[in-house]
MDAnalysis code that builds the backbone (N, CA, C; Angstrom):
import MDAnalysis as mda
import numpy as np

u = mda.Universe.empty(663, n_residues=221, atom_resindex=np.repeat(np.arange(221), 3), trajectory=True)
u.add_TopologyAttr("name", ["N", "CA", "C"] * 221)
u.add_TopologyAttr("resid", np.arange(1, 222))
u.add_TopologyAttr("resname", ["LEU", "THR", "GLY", "SER", "GLY", "ALA", "ALA", "PHE", "CYS", "ALA", "GLY", "TYR", "ASP", "GLN", "GLY", "GLN", "LYS", "SER", "PRO", "SER", "GLY", "THR", "ARG", "PRO", "SER", "ASP", "PRO", "LYS", "GLY", "LYS", "SER", "ILE", "ALA", "GLU", "PHE", "ILE", "GLU", "PHE", "TRP", "HIS", "ARG", "ASN", "ASP", "GLY", "ASN", "ARG", "VAL", "VAL", "ARG", "GLY", "LEU", "ASP", "PHE", "ASN", "GLU", "GLU", "TRP", "ASP", "PRO", "GLN", "TRP", "ASP", "ASP", "VAL", "ARG", "THR", "LEU", "LYS", "LEU", "ALA", "ALA", "PHE", "VAL", "ASN", "PRO", "GLY", "ARG", "LEU", "VAL", "THR", "LEU", "HIS", "ARG", "ALA", "PRO", "PRO", "ARG", "SER", "MET", "GLU", "LEU", "VAL", "ARG", "ARG", "ARG", "VAL", "GLU", "GLU", "SER", "GLY", "GLN", "ALA", "PRO", "PRO", "GLY", "GLY", "ALA", "LEU", "GLN", "VAL", "LEU", "TRP", "SER", "ILE", "CYS", "ASP", "GLU", "MET", "MET", "ASP", "LEU", "TYR", "PHE", "PRO", "VAL", "VAL", "ASP", "LYS", "ILE", "ALA", "VAL", "GLU", "ILE", "GLU", "ARG", "LEU", "GLU", "GLU", "GLN", "VAL", "VAL", "GLU", "ASN", "PRO", "GLU", "ARG", "GLU", "GLN", "LEU", "GLU", "ARG", "LEU", "LEU", "ALA", "ILE", "ARG", "ARG", "GLN", "LEU", "ALA", "THR", "LEU", "ARG", "ARG", "THR", "MET", "LEU", "PRO", "HIS", "ARG", "GLN", "VAL", "PHE", "GLN", "HIS", "LEU", "ALA", "ASN", "SER", "ARG", "GLY", "ASN", "GLY", "ILE", "ASP", "ASP", "THR", "ALA", "ALA", "LEU", "ASN", "PHE", "ARG", "ASP", "THR", "LEU", "ASP", "ASN", "VAL", "LEU", "ARG", "LEU", "ALA", "ASP", "ALA", "ILE", "ASP", "GLN", "GLN", "ARG", "ASP", "LEU", "LEU", "THR", "ASN", "VAL", "LYS", "ASP", "THR", "TYR", "LEU"])
u.atoms.positions = np.array([
    [25.227, -19.575, 97.395],
    [24.701, -20.338, 96.204],
    [23.504, -20.842, 96.530],
    [22.731, -20.936, 95.179],
    [21.282, -21.537, 95.103],
    [21.293, -23.065, 94.462],
    [20.251, -23.676, 95.007],
    [20.218, -24.982, 94.287],
    [19.640, -24.930, 92.903],
    [19.193, -25.973, 92.435],
    [18.362, -26.022, 91.085],
    [16.912, -25.990, 91.360],
    [16.117, -25.673, 90.439],
    [14.358, -25.506, 90.794],
    [14.245, -23.975, 91.100],
    [12.986, -24.145, 91.804],
    [12.255, -22.724, 92.050],
    [13.480, -21.952, 93.332],
    [14.338, -22.842, 93.981],
    [14.879, -22.128, 95.149],
    [15.778, -21.094, 94.631],
    [15.979, -21.042, 93.435],
    [16.959, -20.172, 92.889],
    [16.387, -18.565, 93.030],
    [14.965, -18.867, 93.107],
    [14.414, -17.258, 93.059],
    [14.704, -16.418, 94.416],
    [15.266, -17.117, 95.538],
    [15.453, -16.504, 96.681],
    [16.541, -15.458, 96.825],
    [17.395, -15.750, 95.629],
    [18.721, -14.832, 95.707],
    [18.701, -13.589, 95.652],
    [17.526, -12.847, 95.208],
    [17.335, -11.534, 95.363],
    [16.766, -10.520, 96.063],
    [17.004, -9.708, 96.824],
    [16.141, -9.313, 97.945],
    [15.350, -8.258, 97.140],
    [13.790, -8.117, 97.652],
    [13.063, -7.070, 97.210],
    [13.633, -5.592, 97.435],
    [13.626, -4.692, 96.289],
    [13.741, -3.378, 96.629],
    [15.577, -3.314, 96.344],
    [16.101, -4.285, 96.035],
    [17.782, -3.921, 95.732],
    [17.968, -3.746, 94.473],
    [18.745, -2.695, 94.145],
    [19.132, -2.174, 93.103],
    [19.870, -2.991, 92.199],
    [19.617, -3.329, 90.849],
    [20.380, -3.938, 89.906],
    [21.827, -3.190, 89.818],
    [22.665, -3.689, 89.281],
    [24.108, -2.994, 88.729],
    [23.884, -1.859, 87.936],
    [22.763, -1.867, 87.441],
    [22.593, -0.781, 86.316],
    [21.900, 0.620, 87.015],
    [21.353, 0.238, 88.428],
    [20.801, 1.250, 89.169],
    [19.365, 1.325, 88.893],
    [18.880, 0.633, 88.258],
    [17.291, 0.197, 88.284],
    [16.888, -0.619, 89.178],
    [15.745, -0.355, 89.535],
    [14.940, -1.243, 90.801],
    [14.487, -2.265, 90.195],
    [14.808, -3.556, 89.917],
    [13.902, -4.507, 89.267],
    [12.929, -5.185, 90.482],
    [11.890, -5.617, 89.803],
    [10.534, -6.377, 90.279],
    [11.316, -7.459, 91.153],
    [10.493, -7.808, 92.111],
    [10.935, -8.811, 93.133],
    [10.707, -10.286, 92.394],
    [11.848, -11.150, 92.208],
    [11.498, -12.179, 91.553],
    [10.993, -13.514, 92.390],
    [10.994, -13.228, 93.514],
    [10.359, -14.528, 94.661],
    [8.852, -14.920, 94.188],
    [9.103, -16.245, 94.174],
    [7.386, -16.585, 93.846],
    [7.112, -16.586, 92.592],
    [8.063, -16.084, 91.614],
    [7.814, -16.171, 90.159],
    [7.986, -17.560, 89.428],
    [7.344, -18.022, 88.526],
    [7.444, -19.168, 87.672],
    [8.896, -19.287, 87.123],
    [9.267, -20.328, 86.643],
    [10.895, -20.370, 85.799],
    [10.656, -19.423, 85.017],
    [9.534, -19.519, 83.967],
    [9.482, -18.575, 82.792],
    [9.463, -17.362, 83.265],
    [8.891, -16.806, 83.997],
    [8.530, -15.299, 84.710],
    [10.342, -14.975, 85.028],
    [10.911, -15.743, 85.618],
    [12.174, -15.478, 86.277],
    [13.171, -15.113, 85.191],
    [13.246, -16.174, 84.477],
    [14.059, -16.193, 83.073],
    [13.773, -14.572, 82.305],
    [12.623, -14.251, 82.144],
    [12.353, -13.029, 81.543],
    [12.908, -11.984, 82.330],
    [12.769, -12.048, 83.639],
    [13.421, -11.002, 84.616],
    [14.816, -11.130, 84.768],
    [15.238, -12.239, 84.327],
    [16.767, -12.459, 84.055],
    [17.467, -11.671, 83.222],
    [16.601, -11.627, 81.677],
    [17.311, -11.117, 80.570],
    [16.889, -9.521, 80.682],
    [16.163, -9.109, 81.531],
    [15.805, -7.684, 81.444],
    [16.788, -7.223, 82.229],
    [17.471, -7.741, 83.098],
    [18.349, -6.757, 84.121],
    [19.955, -7.330, 83.600],
    [20.821, -6.577, 84.012],
    [22.001, -6.845, 83.847],
    [22.811, -7.841, 84.814],
    [23.939, -8.278, 84.265],
    [24.685, -9.510, 85.071],
    [24.531, -10.803, 84.721],
    [23.611, -11.062, 83.585],
    [23.683, -12.414, 83.429],
    [24.545, -13.398, 82.492],
    [25.167, -14.462, 83.116],
    [26.198, -15.003, 82.655],
    [25.848, -16.477, 82.333],
    [26.352, -17.224, 81.365],
    [26.007, -18.621, 81.028],
    [27.204, -19.207, 80.589],
    [27.360, -20.390, 81.203],
    [28.468, -21.254, 80.790],
    [27.893, -22.855, 80.850],
    [28.753, -23.722, 80.290],
    [28.448, -24.953, 80.221],
    [29.541, -25.766, 80.817],
    [29.295, -26.612, 81.743],
    [30.222, -27.630, 82.276],
    [29.861, -29.144, 82.075],
    [30.954, -29.963, 82.477],
    [30.575, -31.211, 82.100],
    [29.337, -31.987, 82.967],
    [28.508, -32.765, 82.712],
    [27.449, -33.311, 83.477],
    [27.742, -34.585, 83.946],
    [28.137, -34.333, 85.344],
    [28.302, -35.715, 86.025],
    [27.333, -36.380, 86.905],
    [26.179, -35.771, 86.625],
    [24.983, -36.398, 87.270],
    [24.155, -37.689, 86.774],
    [24.539, -38.164, 85.731],
    [24.259, -39.248, 84.940],
    [25.638, -40.201, 84.422],
    [25.178, -41.212, 84.581],
    [26.387, -42.188, 84.196],
    [26.376, -42.280, 82.779],
    [27.469, -42.319, 82.289],
    [27.584, -42.427, 80.584],
    [28.973, -42.958, 80.496],
    [28.976, -43.812, 79.188],
    [30.041, -44.477, 78.576],
    [31.110, -43.630, 78.033],
    [32.335, -43.132, 78.420],
    [33.064, -42.368, 77.992],
    [33.635, -42.935, 76.512],
    [33.596, -44.351, 76.370],
    [33.987, -44.564, 75.304],
    [33.227, -44.475, 73.977],
    [31.837, -44.609, 74.263],
    [30.879, -44.646, 73.242],
    [29.943, -43.376, 73.273],
    [29.567, -43.264, 74.391],
    [28.567, -41.932, 74.521],
    [28.942, -40.445, 74.183],
    [28.213, -39.743, 73.546],
    [28.787, -38.485, 73.627],
    [28.930, -37.631, 74.840],
    [29.628, -36.510, 74.781],
    [29.801, -35.697, 76.296],
    [28.571, -35.138, 76.614],
    [28.330, -35.142, 77.884],
    [27.099, -34.458, 78.291],
    [27.388, -33.409, 79.092],
    [26.889, -32.441, 78.733],
    [27.179, -30.974, 79.596],
    [25.920, -30.486, 80.310],
    [25.955, -29.513, 80.937],
    [25.236, -29.048, 81.889],
    [25.553, -27.373, 81.688],
    [24.195, -26.808, 81.557],
    [24.111, -25.289, 81.658],
    [23.800, -24.647, 82.911],
    [24.998, -23.625, 83.353],
    [24.774, -22.772, 84.471],
    [24.852, -21.342, 83.893],
    [23.590, -20.982, 84.220],
    [23.225, -19.213, 84.323],
    [23.461, -18.826, 85.606],
    [24.008, -17.532, 85.619],
    [24.066, -16.792, 86.876],
    [23.776, -15.271, 86.801],
    [23.266, -14.979, 87.552],
    [22.854, -13.524, 87.812],
    [23.706, -12.737, 89.161],
    [24.647, -12.044, 88.798],
    [25.507, -11.691, 89.695],
    [25.652, -10.081, 90.106],
    [25.406, -9.382, 91.189],
    [25.866, -8.025, 91.538],
    [26.579, -8.350, 92.891],
    [27.306, -7.123, 93.424],
    [28.187, -7.158, 94.551],
    [27.564, -7.923, 95.745],
    [26.434, -8.043, 95.787],
    [25.679, -8.510, 97.081],
    [25.069, -9.804, 96.676],
    [24.876, -10.412, 95.552],
    [24.184, -11.432, 95.290],
    [24.589, -12.454, 94.316],
    [24.741, -13.794, 94.310],
    [24.908, -14.478, 93.259],
    [23.639, -15.561, 93.271],
    [22.751, -15.589, 92.053],
    [21.777, -16.517, 91.952],
    [22.184, -17.383, 90.522],
    [22.205, -18.786, 90.822],
    [22.464, -19.577, 89.837],
    [21.062, -20.537, 89.278],
    [21.212, -20.529, 88.324],
    [20.011, -21.693, 87.578],
    [20.655, -22.946, 86.848],
    [20.392, -24.046, 87.290],
    [20.814, -25.170, 86.709],
    [19.829, -26.506, 87.007],
    [19.752, -27.038, 85.743],
    [18.916, -28.346, 85.971],
    [19.269, -29.549, 87.043],
    [20.697, -29.357, 87.056],
    [21.213, -30.537, 88.077],
    [22.293, -29.761, 88.763],
    [22.626, -30.181, 89.971],
    [23.888, -29.604, 90.605],
    [25.201, -29.930, 89.807],
    [25.830, -28.704, 89.307],
    [27.186, -28.950, 88.857],
    [28.029, -29.319, 89.954],
    [29.051, -30.111, 89.313],
    [30.293, -30.503, 90.108],
    [31.280, -29.531, 90.761],
    [31.068, -28.320, 89.728],
    [32.064, -27.595, 90.216],
    [31.614, -26.371, 91.489],
    [30.377, -26.346, 91.569],
    [29.467, -25.619, 92.530],
    [29.758, -26.535, 93.832],
    [29.670, -27.833, 93.926],
    [29.730, -28.479, 95.171],
    [31.202, -28.350, 95.674],
    [32.140, -28.345, 94.609],
    [33.618, -28.267, 95.174],
    [33.900, -26.835, 95.634],
    [33.227, -25.879, 95.030],
    [33.340, -24.376, 95.481],
    [32.800, -24.196, 97.087],
    [31.353, -24.765, 96.938],
    [30.565, -24.644, 98.378],
    [31.659, -25.151, 99.357],
    [32.211, -26.332, 99.202],
    [33.003, -27.174, 100.182],
    [34.035, -26.551, 100.800],
    [34.849, -25.817, 99.795],
    [35.974, -24.908, 99.884],
    [35.698, -23.526, 100.631],
    [34.640, -23.030, 100.349],
    [33.992, -21.775, 101.333],
    [33.820, -22.083, 102.607],
    [33.013, -23.480, 102.957],
    [32.524, -23.841, 104.021],
    [33.710, -24.359, 105.020],
    [34.967, -24.915, 104.370],
    [35.694, -25.579, 104.979],
    [36.838, -24.207, 105.525],
    [36.952, -23.280, 104.779],
    [37.836, -22.007, 105.050],
    [37.079, -21.016, 106.387],
    [35.677, -21.246, 106.276],
    [35.059, -20.571, 107.430],
    [34.861, -19.013, 106.995],
    [35.348, -18.495, 106.030],
    [35.286, -17.207, 105.683],
    [34.780, -16.835, 104.427],
    [34.042, -15.825, 104.115],
    [33.693, -15.125, 103.095],
    [34.783, -14.862, 101.980],
    [34.687, -15.195, 100.556],
    [35.763, -14.736, 99.817],
    [35.637, -13.230, 99.751],
    [37.148, -12.723, 99.529],
    [37.390, -11.468, 99.832],
    [36.669, -10.629, 98.514],
    [36.647, -11.552, 97.438],
    [35.790, -10.819, 96.269],
    [34.451, -10.741, 96.184],
    [33.781, -11.303, 97.183],
    [32.391, -11.364, 97.105],
    [31.719, -12.499, 96.402],
    [30.755, -12.058, 95.875],
    [29.846, -13.015, 95.031],
    [30.619, -13.110, 93.665],
    [31.189, -12.005, 93.243],
    [32.024, -12.330, 91.771],
    [33.042, -13.390, 91.907],
    [33.810, -13.236, 92.869],
    [34.809, -14.379, 93.117],
    [34.200, -15.646, 93.220],
    [33.219, -15.836, 93.983],
    [32.216, -17.279, 93.944],
    [32.101, -17.535, 92.606],
    [31.602, -16.674, 91.860],
    [30.974, -16.980, 90.336],
    [32.150, -17.239, 89.535],
    [33.499, -16.750, 89.972],
    [34.873, -17.079, 88.958],
    [35.121, -18.376, 89.483],
    [35.176, -18.845, 90.881],
    [35.705, -19.971, 91.433],
    [34.841, -21.124, 90.847],
    [33.701, -20.994, 90.576],
    [32.479, -21.933, 89.886],
    [33.221, -22.187, 88.684],
    [33.165, -20.985, 87.795],
    [33.622, -21.223, 86.364],
    [34.697, -21.714, 86.200],
    [35.726, -21.438, 87.071],
    [37.202, -21.983, 86.621],
    [37.195, -23.272, 86.992],
    [36.688, -23.888, 88.102],
    [36.589, -24.983, 88.199],
    [35.773, -25.803, 87.109],
    [34.820, -25.306, 86.614],
    [34.095, -25.849, 85.714],
    [35.002, -26.227, 84.547],
    [35.881, -25.134, 83.961],
    [36.572, -25.282, 83.017],
    [37.925, -26.341, 83.263],
    [38.200, -26.401, 84.602],
    [39.407, -27.257, 85.015],
    [38.666, -28.847, 84.808],
    [37.630, -28.969, 84.876],
    [37.088, -30.314, 84.881],
    [37.114, -30.690, 83.486],
    [37.288, -30.128, 82.537],
    [37.268, -30.449, 81.008],
    [38.965, -31.041, 80.807],
    [39.714, -30.432, 81.617],
    [41.146, -31.170, 81.061],
    [41.520, -32.538, 81.118],
    [40.820, -33.420, 82.115],
    [40.965, -34.899, 82.371],
    [40.365, -35.449, 81.165],
    [39.201, -34.986, 80.809],
    [38.351, -35.571, 79.755],
    [39.084, -35.494, 78.080],
    [39.598, -34.231, 78.062],
    [40.291, -33.787, 76.713],
    [41.377, -34.793, 76.712],
    [42.268, -34.766, 78.073],
    [43.874, -35.710, 77.858],
    [43.304, -36.944, 77.553],
    [42.348, -37.701, 78.244],
    [41.914, -39.151, 77.923],
    [41.621, -39.252, 76.492],
    [40.935, -38.229, 76.137],
    [40.654, -38.735, 74.490],
    [42.060, -38.634, 73.800],
    [42.895, -37.596, 74.133],
    [44.073, -37.489, 73.456],
    [44.872, -38.796, 73.466],
    [44.845, -39.474, 74.731],
    [45.543, -40.951, 74.926],
    [44.701, -41.966, 74.047],
    [43.561, -41.607, 73.811],
    [42.769, -42.903, 73.305],
    [42.884, -42.740, 71.865],
    [43.242, -41.629, 71.231],
    [43.465, -41.420, 69.668],
    [45.047, -42.041, 69.420],
    [45.755, -41.842, 70.284],
    [47.089, -42.335, 69.979],
    [47.216, -43.610, 70.312],
    [46.461, -44.479, 71.046],
    [46.186, -45.995, 71.075],
    [45.677, -46.379, 69.715],
    [44.552, -45.721, 69.304],
    [43.911, -46.066, 67.897],
    [44.614, -45.752, 66.929],
    [45.535, -44.969, 67.140],
    [46.465, -44.570, 65.748],
    [47.471, -46.059, 65.680],
    [47.943, -46.577, 66.985],
    [48.815, -47.523, 66.875],
    [48.296, -48.882, 66.295],
    [46.883, -49.194, 66.695],
    [46.072, -50.407, 66.330],
    [45.960, -50.148, 64.950],
    [45.481, -49.187, 64.279],
    [45.180, -48.765, 62.864],
    [46.223, -49.164, 62.143],
    [47.303, -48.694, 62.468],
    [48.677, -49.305, 61.516],
    [48.922, -50.539, 61.780],
    [48.962, -51.285, 63.115],
    [49.149, -52.646, 63.164],
    [47.962, -53.588, 62.591],
    [46.888, -53.217, 62.967],
    [45.838, -54.225, 62.435],
    [44.810, -53.659, 62.512],
    [44.170, -52.982, 61.181],
    [42.896, -52.434, 61.065],
    [41.861, -53.092, 61.383],
    [40.809, -52.689, 62.133],
    [39.295, -53.328, 62.420],
    [38.269, -52.387, 62.379],
    [37.221, -53.046, 62.011],
    [35.882, -52.172, 62.096],
    [35.579, -51.652, 63.302],
    [35.721, -52.274, 64.360],
    [35.657, -51.494, 65.729],
    [36.495, -50.306, 65.880],
    [37.347, -50.220, 65.272],
    [38.405, -49.256, 65.672],
    [37.715, -47.823, 64.697],
    [37.199, -48.232, 63.750],
    [36.411, -47.298, 63.051],
    [35.381, -46.650, 63.741],
    [34.657, -47.636, 64.265],
    [33.381, -46.937, 65.004],
    [33.792, -46.283, 66.357],
    [34.800, -46.552, 66.767],
    [35.343, -45.860, 67.889],
    [36.079, -44.632, 67.575],
    [36.730, -44.407, 66.431],
    [36.933, -43.007, 65.774],
    [35.906, -42.118, 65.491],
    [34.699, -42.657, 65.033],
    [33.396, -41.919, 64.975],
    [33.061, -41.497, 66.088],
    [33.111, -42.046, 67.137],
    [32.618, -41.740, 68.566],
    [33.414, -40.837, 68.991],
    [34.697, -40.707, 68.896],
    [35.482, -39.669, 69.431],
    [35.242, -38.414, 68.384],
    [35.168, -38.514, 67.438],
    [34.740, -37.279, 66.388],
    [33.272, -36.536, 67.071],
    [32.539, -37.265, 67.429],
    [31.192, -36.575, 68.067],
    [31.314, -36.137, 69.305],
    [32.161, -36.671, 70.252],
    [32.649, -36.151, 71.241],
    [33.495, -34.910, 71.258],
    [34.455, -34.763, 70.223],
    [35.455, -33.745, 70.032],
    [34.430, -32.611, 69.316],
    [33.564, -32.891, 68.616],
    [32.403, -31.779, 67.891],
    [31.815, -31.199, 69.061],
    [31.319, -31.977, 70.148],
    [30.400, -31.736, 71.098],
    [31.283, -30.564, 72.094],
    [32.606, -31.013, 72.362],
    [33.411, -30.504, 73.241],
    [33.694, -29.015, 72.567],
    [33.998, -28.950, 71.110],
    [34.079, -27.783, 70.485],
    [32.990, -26.721, 70.568],
    [31.815, -27.415, 70.049],
    [30.734, -26.373, 70.255],
    [30.463, -25.873, 71.450],
    [30.855, -26.449, 72.461],
    [30.669, -25.980, 73.901],
    [31.740, -24.869, 74.515],
    [32.962, -25.220, 74.047],
    [34.098, -24.595, 74.244],
    [34.152, -23.138, 73.607],
    [34.092, -23.114, 72.232],
    [33.924, -21.888, 71.413],
    [33.242, -20.597, 72.163],
    [32.065, -20.713, 72.538],
    [31.240, -19.540, 73.102],
    [32.032, -18.977, 74.274],
    [32.578, -20.094, 75.183],
    [33.270, -19.594, 76.549],
    [34.158, -18.603, 76.137],
    [34.710, -18.585, 74.918],
    [35.933, -17.591, 74.664],
    [35.571, -16.277, 74.822],
    [34.039, -15.904, 74.251],
    [33.445, -14.865, 74.140],
    [33.134, -14.227, 75.827],
    [32.508, -15.195, 76.441],
    [31.875, -15.108, 77.660],
    [33.276, -14.442, 78.521],
    [34.157, -15.318, 78.734],
    [35.431, -14.757, 79.490],
    [36.380, -13.811, 79.120],
    [36.163, -13.308, 77.727],
    [37.059, -12.225, 77.353],
    [36.276, -11.145, 77.314],
    [34.913, -11.190, 77.648],
    [33.977, -10.017, 77.854],
    [34.310, -9.591, 79.323],
    [34.448, -10.675, 80.346],
    [34.362, -10.494, 81.590],
    [35.988, -10.105, 81.979],
    [36.875, -10.490, 81.480],
    [38.416, -10.128, 81.568],
    [38.482, -8.617, 81.021],
    [38.015, -8.296, 80.098],
    [38.024, -7.101, 79.693],
    [37.076, -5.990, 80.272],
    [36.059, -6.385, 81.114],
    [35.068, -5.322, 81.485],
    [35.489, -4.786, 82.812],
    [35.107, -3.528, 83.214],
    [35.257, -2.869, 84.428],
    [34.103, -2.487, 84.886],
    [33.709, -2.268, 86.353],
    [32.487, -1.718, 86.474],
    [31.719, -3.040, 86.934],
    [30.465, -2.786, 87.661],
    [29.491, -3.770, 88.183],
    [30.358, -4.725, 88.971],
    [31.080, -4.265, 89.743],
    [31.657, -5.007, 90.552],
    [33.054, -5.637, 90.175],
    [33.356, -5.723, 88.673],
    [34.632, -6.325, 87.992],
    [35.652, -5.147, 88.394],
    [36.685, -5.494, 89.192],
    [37.756, -4.571, 89.471],
    [39.140, -5.174, 88.813],
    [40.090, -4.847, 89.052],
    [41.272, -5.343, 88.059],
    [41.745, -6.769, 88.509],
    [41.256, -7.013, 90.084],
    [41.824, -8.365, 90.290],
    [40.653, -9.477, 89.787],
    [39.395, -9.231, 89.802],
    [38.431, -10.018, 89.213],
    [38.672, -10.302, 87.849],
    [39.070, -9.217, 87.022],
    [39.610, -9.134, 85.640],
    [40.529, -10.109, 85.408],
    [41.467, -10.052, 86.184],
    [42.732, -10.879, 85.986],
    [42.343, -12.466, 86.235],
    [41.364, -12.447, 87.189],
    [40.889, -14.117, 87.327],
    [40.244, -14.502, 86.218],
    [39.207, -13.833, 85.698],
    [38.552, -14.195, 84.457],
    [39.581, -14.518, 83.184],
    [40.641, -13.710, 83.107],
    [41.859, -13.701, 82.095],
    [42.577, -15.245, 82.441],
    [42.816, -15.597, 83.835],
    [43.085, -16.870, 83.825],
    [42.345, -17.948, 83.525],
    [41.050, -17.740, 83.422],
    [40.154, -18.762, 82.966],
    [39.982, -18.723, 81.477],
    [40.250, -17.591, 81.057],
    [40.238, -17.499, 79.541],
    [41.504, -18.071, 78.925],
    [42.627, -18.292, 79.545],
    [43.638, -18.829, 79.171],
    [43.592, -20.264, 79.012],
    [42.817, -20.942, 80.248],
    [42.373, -22.321, 80.139],
    [41.586, -22.547, 78.992],
    [40.662, -21.872, 79.009],
    [39.507, -22.098, 77.467],
    [40.356, -21.995, 76.359],
    [41.372, -21.156, 76.292],
    [41.999, -21.218, 75.045],
    [42.748, -22.252, 74.650],
    [43.638, -22.714, 75.787],
    [44.417, -23.993, 75.744],
    [43.326, -25.324, 75.746],
    [42.203, -25.520, 76.111],
    [41.193, -26.515, 75.725],
    [40.741, -26.475, 74.399],
    [40.286, -25.041, 73.827],
    [40.061, -25.217, 72.429],
    [41.256, -25.515, 71.606],
    [42.262, -24.991, 71.811],
    [43.718, -25.479, 70.905],
    [43.837, -26.915, 71.094],
    [43.840, -27.535, 72.196],
    [43.889, -29.093, 72.164],
    [42.951, -29.810, 71.333],
    [41.516, -29.119, 71.737],
    [40.676, -30.002, 71.198],
    [40.696, -30.103, 69.376],
    [41.185, -28.774, 68.822],
    [41.470, -28.581, 67.484],
    [42.411, -29.605, 66.997],
    [43.562, -29.721, 67.861],
    [44.793, -30.505, 67.410],
    [44.416, -32.102, 67.589],
    [43.461, -32.370, 68.362],
    [42.938, -33.747, 68.403],
    [41.926, -34.089, 67.245],
    [41.208, -32.962, 66.897],
    [40.259, -33.183, 65.631],
    [41.304, -33.435, 64.389],
    [42.107, -32.647, 64.005],
    [43.276, -32.937, 63.134],
    [43.999, -34.387, 62.889],
    [44.395, -34.867, 64.382],
    [44.945, -35.947, 64.320],
    [43.905, -37.039, 64.069],
    [42.865, -36.973, 64.584],
    [41.839, -37.944, 64.466],
    [41.600, -38.050, 62.935],
    [41.650, -37.068, 62.032],
    [41.227, -37.085, 60.887],
    [42.456, -37.930, 60.041],
    [43.720, -37.880, 60.534],
    [44.567, -38.540, 59.950],
    [44.589, -39.952, 60.347],
    [44.375, -40.423, 61.719],
    [44.181, -41.792, 61.935],
    [42.805, -42.386, 60.901],
    [41.704, -41.642, 60.679],
    [40.864, -42.095, 59.927],
    [40.964, -42.402, 58.380],
    [42.026, -41.415, 58.158],
    [42.496, -41.467, 56.566],
    [43.378, -42.791, 56.672],
    [44.152, -43.087, 57.503],
    [45.092, -44.305, 57.647],
    [44.109, -45.492, 57.787],
    [43.216, -45.472, 58.339],
    [42.408, -46.757, 58.479],
    [41.787, -46.888, 57.134],
    [41.206, -45.778, 56.179],
    [40.612, -45.850, 54.956],
    [41.530, -46.180, 54.029],
])
């Protein structure tokens, strides 16, 4: 696992073939812009978004902050690019170090573990929003106030961000779950299928909360 910044360039050995069988140029020493160009010329690039826990934010009023994680993976290497350390990566790193053993599925299993943890970290946030909407619904019925409307609008922004973030994940993990080759065997595909199921659950929960939020806002008005 590589860190953020220029260190991610060290993840690919010079002369190592890419999954497509071509021999890519050595990315070591290249600028970020040059490496991103290298990244898109070769197979194996994956991009997902997780919650950003690196900066403090007020979950009651601030919009949800996310962190993009891009990854280049082949059977022997996992290269990651991110502007700050994702919490999911630290969780997986600690798990691997504590076990003292390399994951049996290699670099691809490490990538799946990071992505799976990244999606799991959305659930507490989505569940907390659901509880908040139910609380606001009771307050609006009993004693509507201006602050409740402001809170409803803040939640609507949060849900909109979560929905925009979650929808592309369906395509990413569906592609991985249905792929074979480039290191993706039946076990890896099944793992990504499990992550896809979590993404679908999250997307469904977010849509249900958006509908409920609209009903609460209509009640207030």
